[in-house]
Structure formats: C-alpha cells, structure tokens
C-alpha positions in Angstrom: 3.2 -22.2 -24.1 0.7 -19.3 -23.3 -1.8 -19.9 -20.8 -5.5 -18.5 -20.8 -6.8 -17.7 -17.6 -9.7 -15.8 -15.8 -8.7 -12.1 -15.0 -10.5 -8.9 -14.1 -10.1 -5.8 -16.5 -11.5 -2.3 -16.6 -12.2 -2.0 -20.2 -13.1 2.0 -20.1 -13.4 4.8 -17.8 -15.9 4.6 -15.0 -17.5 1.1 -16.4 -18.0 -1.8 -14.3 -15.2 -4.2 -14.3 -15.4 -7.3 -16.2 -14.2 -11.1 -15.7 -12.6 -12.2 -18.9 -10.0 -14.6 -20.5 -6.6 -13.3 -20.4 -3.7 -14.8 -22.3 -0.3 -15.1 -20.1 2.8 -15.6 -22.0 5.6 -17.9 -21.0 8.0 -15.9 -18.7 10.9 -14.4 -20.7 14.5 -13.4 -19.4 14.1 -11.8 -15.9 10.4 -12.7 -15.6 8.1 -15.1 -13.6 4.6 -16.1 -13.8 3.0 -16.5 -10.4 -0.2 -18.4 -9.5 -2.3 -16.0 -7.4 -3.7 -17.2 -4.1 -5.1 -13.7 -2.9 -5.1 -10.2 -3.8 -6.5 -7.0 -1.8 -9.1 -4.7 -3.5 -7.0 -1.5 -3.0 -8.3 2.1 -3.7 -5.6 2.4 -6.3 -7.4 0.0 -8.4 -10.3 2.0 -8.1 -8.3 4.9 -9.2 -7.6 2.8 -12.3 -11.0 2.0 -13.3 -11.9 5.7 -12.9 -9.3 6.9 -15.2 -7.6 8.8 -12.1 -3.9 7.1 -13.1 -3.8 7.2 -16.9 -5.9 6.1 -19.8 -4.2 3.4 -20.9 -7.3 1.3 -21.0 -7.8 -1.7 -20.9 -6.2 -2.2 -17.4 -5.8 -5.8 -15.6 -6.7 -4.6 -12.0 -5.2 -5.8 -8.6 -1.8 -5.4 -7.2 -1.6 -6.3 -3.4 -0.9 -9.9 -3.8 0.5 -13.1 -2.9 0.9 -16.5 -4.4 3.3 -19.4 -5.6 5.8 -19.1 -8.5 4.8 -21.2 -11.3 7.8 -20.8 -13.7 10.6 -18.4 -14.5 12.5 -17.2 -17.6 16.3 -17.2 -18.2 18.7 -15.4 -15.9 16.2 -15.4 -12.6 18.0 -16.8 -9.5 16.5 -15.0 -6.7 13.2 -17.1 -6.8 12.1 -20.5 -8.2 9.2 -22.4 -8.9 7.2 -23.5 -5.8 8.5 -20.2 -3.7 5.5 -18.6 -1.8 5.9 -14.8 -2.6 4.4 -11.4 -2.1 4.2 -9.5 -5.1 5.6 -5.8 -5.1 5.5 -2.8 -7.5 8.9 -1.3 -7.0 11.4 -4.4 -8.1 14.8 -2.2 -7.5 17.3 -2.4 -10.3 20.4 -2.3 -8.1 22.0 0.1 -10.6 20.6 3.8 -10.7 21.8 6.6 -8.6 19.8 5.9 -5.6 20.9 2.4 -5.6 24.4 3.3 -6.1 23.9 5.5 -2.8 22.9 2.8 -0.8 19.4 3.6 -0.9 17.5 1.2 -3.0 14.2 1.8 -1.6 14.2 4.9 -3.6 15.4 3.4 -6.6 14.6 5.6 -9.5 14.6 2.7 -12.2 12.1 0.2 -10.9 11.1 -2.2 -13.7 8.2 -4.6 -14.9 7.9 -7.7 -17.0 8.6 -6.5 -20.7 6.2 -8.6 -22.0 2.1 -8.0 -22.0 -0.6 -10.1 -21.1 -3.6 -9.6 -23.6 -7.0 -10.4 -24.3 -7.7 -13.4 -26.6 -8.0 -11.0 -29.7 -4.6 -9.7 -28.9 -5.4 -6.4 -27.2 -2.7 -5.6 -25.0 -3.6 -5.1 -21.2 -1.9 -2.6 -18.8 -1.4 -4.5 -15.6 -2.2 -2.2 -12.5 1.0 -1.0 -10.9 2.8 -3.4 -13.1 1.4 -6.5 -11.6 -2.2 -7.0 -12.5 -3.3 -9.6 -10.0 -6.9 -9.8 -10.0 -6.3 -13.2 -12.2 -5.3 -16.8 -11.8 -2.1 -16.2 -12.9 0.0 -13.0 -13.7 3.3 -12.4 -15.3 5.7 -10.0 -13.4 9.1 -9.1 -13.2 11.1 -11.7 -11.0 12.3 -8.9 -8.9 8.6 -8.1 -8.2 8.6 -11.5 -6.0 9.6 -11.7 -2.7 10.2 -15.1 -1.0 8.5 -15.3 2.3 7.3 -18.1 4.8 5.2 -20.4 3.0 3.3 -21.0 6.2 1.6 -17.6 6.4 -2.0 -17.1 5.3 -1.8 -15.6 1.8 -4.9 -13.3 2.1 -3.2 -11.4 5.1 0.3 -11.3 4.1 -0.6 -10.2 0.6 -1.7 -6.9 1.9 2.1 -6.2 2.7 2.3 -5.7 -1.2 0.5 -2.2 -1.2 -1.6 -0.5 1.6 -0.3 -2.3 4.6 3.6 -1.8 3.7 2.7 1.5 2.7 1.4 2.7 6.4 3.5 0.7 8.2 6.5 2.3 6.4 5.2 5.5 6.6 5.5 5.6 10.1 8.6 3.4 10.8 10.7 4.1 7.8 9.8 7.4 6.6 8.7 9.2 9.7 11.4 7.2 12.1 9.0 6.9 14.9 10.5 5.2 17.8 10.7 4.4 21.5 8.6 7.1 23.7 7.8 9.1 20.7 4.1 10.8 19.9 2.6 10.2 16.7 -0.7 11.5 15.1 -2.2 9.7 12.1 -4.9 11.5 10.0 -7.0 9.2 7.9 -7.9 5.7 9.5 -8.2 3.2 6.7 -6.1 0.4 5.7 -3.1 2.7 5.4 -3.8 4.9 8.5 -4.1 1.7 10.8 -1.2 0.1 9.5 0.8 3.3 10.3 -0.8 3.0 13.7 0.0 -0.7 14.3 3.6 0.3 13.2 4.2 3.0 15.6 2.8 0.7 18.3 5.4 -2.1 17.4 8.1 0.6 17.4 7.2 1.7 20.9 5.5 5.0 20.4 3.7 6.0 23.7 1.3 8.3 22.3 -0.7 7.3 19.3 -3.5 9.3 18.0 -5.9 8.3 15.6 -7.6 11.4 13.6 -10.9 10.5 11.2 -14.5 11.8 10.7 -16.0 8.3 11.1 -16.4 7.1 14.8 -16.7 3.4 13.6 -13.1 3.9 12.1 -11.9 5.6 15.3 -13.2 2.4 17.1 -11.1 0.2 15.1 -8.0 2.1 15.5 -7.7 1.6 18.9 -7.7 -2.2 18.0 -4.5 -1.4 16.2 -2.8 0.5 19.2 -4.4 3.9 19.2 -4.1 5.5 22.6 -6.2 8.6 21.6 -8.9 9.1 19.1 -9.9 12.6 17.5 -13.0 13.2 15.5 -11.9 15.7 12.8 -15.9 16.3 12.1 -16.7 17.7 15.8 -13.3 18.7 17.2 -10.3 21.1 16.3 -7.7 18.5 14.9 -4.7 20.7 15.4 -6.0 22.0 19.1 -6.8 18.4 20.1 -3.3 16.9 19.0 -1.5 19.5 21.1 -3.6 19.0 24.0 -2.7 15.3 24.0 1.0 15.8 23.8 1.5 18.3 26.4 0.5 21.5 24.2 3.4 21.0 21.7 2.3 18.7 19.0 3.2 15.2 17.8 6.7 14.2 16.9 5.4 12.5 13.9 2.2 13.3 11.9 1.0 10.9 9.0 -1.2 12.1 6.8 -3.0 9.2 5.2 -5.7 11.1 3.2 -3.9 13.0 0.3 -6.3 16.5 0.7 -5.0 19.8 1.4 -7.0 20.7 4.5 -5.5 17.6 6.2 -2.0 18.2 5.1 -2.3 21.7 6.8 -3.7 20.1 10.1 -0.7 17.6 9.8 1.8 20.3 9.3 0.3 22.5 12.4 -0.2 19.6 14.6 3.6 18.7 14.7 6.0 19.7 17.4 8.9 22.1 16.6 11.5 20.0 14.7 8.6 17.2 14.0 8.1 15.4 11.1 5.2 15.3 8.5 4.8 12.0 6.3 2.3 12.4 3.3 1.2 8.9 2.4 -2.2 9.6 1.1 -2.4 9.9 -2.4 -3.6 13.3 -3.7 -5.1 13.5 -7.1 -3.3 16.0 -9.5 -5.6 19.1 -9.0 -4.9 19.2 -5.2 -2.8 22.2 -4.3 -1.6 23.5 -0.7 -0.4 26.8 0.4 1.9 27.4 3.7 3.5 30.3 4.7 7.2 30.4 4.1 8.1 31.6 7.8 6.0 28.7 9.2 7.9 26.3 7.1 11.2 27.7 8.3 10.4 28.5 11.8 9.0 24.8 12.6 11.8 23.2 11.2 11.9 19.6 11.2 11.0 17.5 7.9 8.2 17.5 5.4 8.3 14.1 3.6 6.3 12.1 1.1 6.6 8.4 1.6 7.0 6.2 -1.7 5.5 2.7 -0.6 6.4 3.1 2.7 10.2 3.8 1.9 10.0 -0.2 2.1 12.7 -2.5 0.7 10.8 -5.5 0.1 13.6 -8.1 0.3 14.2 -6.5 3.8 10.8 -5.9 5.1 8.7 -8.2 3.6 10.3 -11.1 5.4 10.4 -9.3 8.8 7.2 -8.3 8.7 5.8 -12.2 8.0 7.8 -12.9 10.9 6.3 -10.5 13.1 2.9 -11.6 11.9 3.7 -15.3 12.4 5.0 -14.4 16.1 1.6 -12.9 16.9 3.0 -9.4 17.0 1.5 -7.6 13.9 -2.3 -8.7 13.4 -2.4 -8.7 9.6 -5.6 -10.8 9.8 -7.4 -7.9 11.4 -7.1 -6.1 8.0 -8.9 -8.8 6.2 -12.6 -7.7 6.2 -13.8 -10.2 4.0 -12.7 -12.9 1.4 -14.3 -12.7 -2.1 -14.1 -14.3 -5.4 -13.1 -12.8 -8.6 -16.7 -12.1 -9.5 -17.4 -10.0 -6.3 -14.6 -7.2 -7.2 -17.3 -4.5 -8.2 -19.5 -4.9 -5.1 -16.1 -4.7 -2.9 -15.5 -1.3 -4.6 -19.0 0.0 -3.6 -18.0 -1.3 0.1 -14.7 0.6 0.0 -16.3 3.6 -0.9 -18.7 3.5 2.0 -16.0 2.8 4.4 -17.6 -0.6 5.2 -14.2 -2.6 5.0 -10.5 -2.3 5.6 -9.9 -4.9 3.0 -11.8 -7.0 0.7 -9.4 -9.6 -0.4 -9.9 -12.0 -3.3 -8.9 -15.6 -2.6 -8.2 -17.9 -5.6 
C-alpha cells in the first residue's frame, strides 16, 4: 500500500521550502523504496529551489543520501530489503553506446523511478536529480542504490552520493592524479576539499588550494593541501607557477564554475597538463580562450560528470577507505539537522559557514 510520509518540497521559485505530507507508492518493476537515514544539503538543491535547474515545480528536494532498502519491485536482484545503501543519481543502463564501449561511468541513458511521488491531492513531485531524499522514505530506481558496509555512519558516507564523490572523482578519475603529481584546486567548498583529499590519497606531492576565503583555505589544509593561495589578494596563476617550479600544475580542478576561475585554471596548468571543470556553471556563463593557446599548451580540457564515478565500483571502495581511517568523511559533516532546518542550512551554505549540513532521520 502507498505510504504517506513527511518530506520537504520547493513549491515555487525562490519560496521557502515546506515540510509536507508526501505519498510514496509501492515499488514497481525495477524500483525500490528506501528509508532515508541521512541526506546532505547540497548547493544543487538550492539551485532547484531558485529555479536554476528547470521549472518543473513542485520539487521534492534532497539527493545526497544514505538509508536502508525497505522494499523492492519485481525483477530487482542487486539489492534487497535490509541492505544499507548510498543513493546515486546516475544509475547506469548497461546497454547504451557508452556502456557497450566499457565506459559505464559515461552512461548516456541513466534512469530513475518510473512512478511519481505525489502530494496528498495528487500533485506529482519532481524529485531532485531523480532521488528526492529530504523525506522519511523515497522511491528510486533500484539501480540508484549501491550497497555498502552497514557499519558506516550514514551522515558521512551519504555525502558520496553527490558532492564528495564529484570532487574526489574529479581529481582521481577525471584528472588522473597520481603519485608525485602536482594539483591545484580552485574553490574550496565541499567539492573542492574532496578533490584535495582525493589527490592526497592518490599520492600527489604538491596540492595547492585556491579560494578567496582564508577560513576555507585553512580548512583545506586539514584535507591535505600543502600550499594555499588567496585569489582575492594574490595572482592565482603566478602563485601556482611559483609553487610548481615555474611550470604550472599537472592537474587543475576548477570547482567554482565561473569564466574567470576557469581561465585561471587554463593558464595555471603545465604544458600537456589537464584542466578539470567540476564546478557547475549557470547557462549564461561563457569563456573565451585563444585557440593558439589551446593548441600550444596541449594536454586536455575535461568536464567531470559526477566525478566520472561508477557507484558500484567507487562507493564501496571509498567507504572502505573511510572505515580504515584513510578518508575522513566525518570532516565534511559540519552539523546534523532535522527536516525542519533545511531553509536555515541553505542560508549557512550561502554564507560559507558550513561544508555540509546533513539531515539525519
């Protein structure tokens, strides 16, 4: 039977979020109902509330989540009731041209639950990134559930569902950072610090954190940054070159999504170096670069989709690193809050006071 649970929605552009009753249907074929234990408050949720993703209101917000599978629909074999899972928003299909080429992390046909959760009056909700996890229980495609060690703290490992995985993967998967390499990370929020942590784990020896907030730069050191650059008072490109023997970094991760910081990343990389864009730009943002510089510098300009992760491969591995004390996911959790405190968490995020506020149920 369908269940009625509490969830947080954005009813219209720019309006405060609301805690409402949401109807969750029984899982159909290929679907699962997950009891949510935690969900991080991600900037993408704020983009949804502000109408920056699309205008398919009302949105059921939340997507960076972990919980326990309550029930599954017909044909589901990868997860079962009782499994502790991290939710992901790119459930690979296994059949598209990317999957057929052995590159499922690029899957071009990712999928979500076919049924819709609704308000009590029948109004259909649009779940953020196909998940909608600011809720007691949510309906997802079973492929969006990745089973991990049940002993892990949900509030910490749930962050792998979006921001931490995006940053870690931008450095390690997309950027290919390795032992002895140099990396600069521009923008030291949750995603940027995850890129710094990933580079440290991978063995990079020069890890340069760039931000305009000295508080964030100090925090970046705790994740593994060996040097810091304040972009508000220093020439970012020149400082990165100085710190890398005059050459520039092997990899530069841009975790802001703005033209000016992307240009800094472009010019701050070494010859044949790699620029990775993981910061999400708004549709109006444009960048202009001289083609001779693009040609002459060689290397690669990449964008990172979800850290180019494969959840079935990466989530269990990163949870293992966390459980071994080698990847401090706890450090990303700034505070634990209830469903009724999400609006305040958005305000703290905008003021740069938190890495992640995490809803705990």
